[in-house]
C-alpha positions in Angstrom: -61.4 7.3 -26.9 -61.4 11.0 -26.7 -60.6 13.5 -24.0 -61.9 17.0 -24.2 -60.5 20.3 -23.1 -62.1 23.8 -23.2 -60.1 26.5 -24.9 -60.7 29.8 -26.5 -59.7 30.3 -30.1 -60.1 33.8 -31.5 -62.6 34.6 -28.8 -64.5 31.4 -29.6 -65.0 28.9 -26.8 -64.2 25.4 -28.0 -64.0 21.9 -26.6 -61.0 20.2 -28.0 -61.0 16.4 -28.1 -57.8 14.3 -27.9 -57.4 10.6 -28.7 -56.1 9.0 -25.5 -55.7 5.4 -24.8 -53.7 5.9 -21.6 -56.3 8.0 -19.7 -58.0 5.6 -17.1 -60.8 8.0 -16.2 -61.5 9.2 -19.7 -65.1 7.9 -19.9 -66.1 9.9 -16.8 -64.4 13.0 -18.2 -66.4 12.7 -21.4 -69.6 12.2 -19.5 -69.1 15.4 -17.5 -69.1 17.6 -20.6 -72.3 19.7 -20.8 -73.5 20.3 -24.3 -76.5 22.5 -25.0 -79.6 20.7 -26.3 -80.6 23.9 -28.0 -77.6 24.1 -30.4 -76.4 21.7 -33.1 -73.0 20.0 -32.5 -70.3 20.2 -35.1 -67.3 17.8 -34.7 -64.2 18.6 -36.7 -60.8 17.0 -37.1 -57.8 19.2 -36.6 -55.6 17.8 -39.4 -56.6 18.7 -43.0 -59.7 20.5 -41.7 -58.4 23.3 -39.5 -54.7 22.7 -39.9 -52.7 21.5 -42.9 -51.0 18.2 -42.4 -50.1 16.6 -45.7 -48.0 19.5 -47.1 -46.0 20.2 -43.9 -45.5 16.4 -43.4 -44.3 16.0 -47.0 -41.8 18.8 -46.6 -40.6 17.3 -43.3 -40.1 13.9 -44.9 -38.1 15.5 -47.8 -35.8 17.2 -45.3 -35.3 13.7 -43.7 -34.6 11.7 -46.9 -38.2 10.4 -47.4 -41.2 11.2 -49.6 -44.9 11.0 -49.2 -47.0 9.2 -51.9 -50.6 9.3 -50.7 -53.1 6.9 -52.4 -55.7 6.8 -49.5 -56.0 8.1 -46.0 -53.3 5.8 -44.5 -49.8 6.9 -43.9 -48.3 3.5 -43.1 -48.2 2.6 -46.8 -47.3 6.1 -48.1 -43.8 6.9 -46.9 -40.9 5.9 -49.2 -37.2 6.4 -49.1 -36.5 9.3 -51.4 -33.6 7.7 -53.4 -34.5 4.0 -53.4 -38.3 4.1 -53.4 -38.4 1.5 -50.6 -41.5 1.6 -48.3 -40.7 2.7 -44.8 -40.7 -0.2 -42.3 -43.3 -0.1 -39.5 -40.5 1.1 -37.1 -39.3 3.8 -39.5 -42.9 4.9 -40.2 -43.6 5.3 -36.4 -40.3 7.1 -35.8 -41.0 9.6 -38.6 -44.5 10.3 -37.4 -43.3 10.8 -33.9 -40.5 13.1 -35.0 -42.9 15.1 -37.1 -45.3 15.5 -34.2 -42.5 16.4 -31.9 -41.0 19.0 -34.2 -43.9 20.4 -36.2 -47.2 20.1 -34.2 -46.8 23.6 -32.7 -46.4 25.2 -36.1 -48.7 23.4 -38.5 -50.3 26.1 -40.7 -54.0 26.9 -40.6 -56.1 25.6 -43.4 -57.4 28.5 -45.6 -60.2 30.4 -43.9 -60.5 27.9 -41.0 -60.6 30.3 -38.1 -62.7 32.8 -40.0 -65.3 30.1 -40.7 -65.2 28.8 -37.1 -66.2 32.3 -35.9 -69.3 32.2 -38.1 -70.2 28.6 -37.0 -69.7 29.4 -33.4 -72.7 31.8 -33.5 -75.0 28.9 -34.4 -73.4 25.7 -33.1 -71.2 24.0 -30.5 -67.8 23.0 -31.9 -65.7 20.0 -30.9 -62.3 19.6 -32.4 -60.7 16.1 -32.5 -57.0 15.6 -32.6 -54.9 12.5 -32.8 -51.6 13.8 -31.4 -50.3 11.8 -28.5 -51.1 13.0 -25.0 -47.6 14.4 -24.4 -48.2 16.8 -27.3 -51.7 18.0 -26.4 -50.4 21.3 -25.2 -48.5 22.0 -28.4 -51.7 21.3 -30.4 -53.8 23.5 -28.2 -51.2 26.4 -28.5 -51.1 25.9 -32.2 -54.9 26.1 -32.5 -55.1 29.0 -30.1 -52.7 31.1 -32.2 -55.0 30.9 -35.3 
């Protein structure tokens, strides 16, 4: 499920969507969003589309004694102990993801030309940005996107 917020990014009005499984009235919030029937709708993911994720996450893991070996779009089978090459347990994987989100969400770097291109697209389409950060880090994600 997704919850949306309106924010302004570089003078562009955006609706930001957040994954939320805790929000009891989420469906009604989504239904209240008014989209124009006159403009196309572009839905983007924040990670690896507007903000870099893999590079900062890999650096974070190295600082914490782990390494990232991506073979597909899943992270649960891509985090290994740096020295022993052992796959992170489910508990370790979740702890590392949560620690990364807590420490790094507010400073993930912008993907090359992302805000510049959003300005162009905003003239011809409505933009929705999806994010999978937990609800308690929504504010950090919005601040990070606003600063771009």
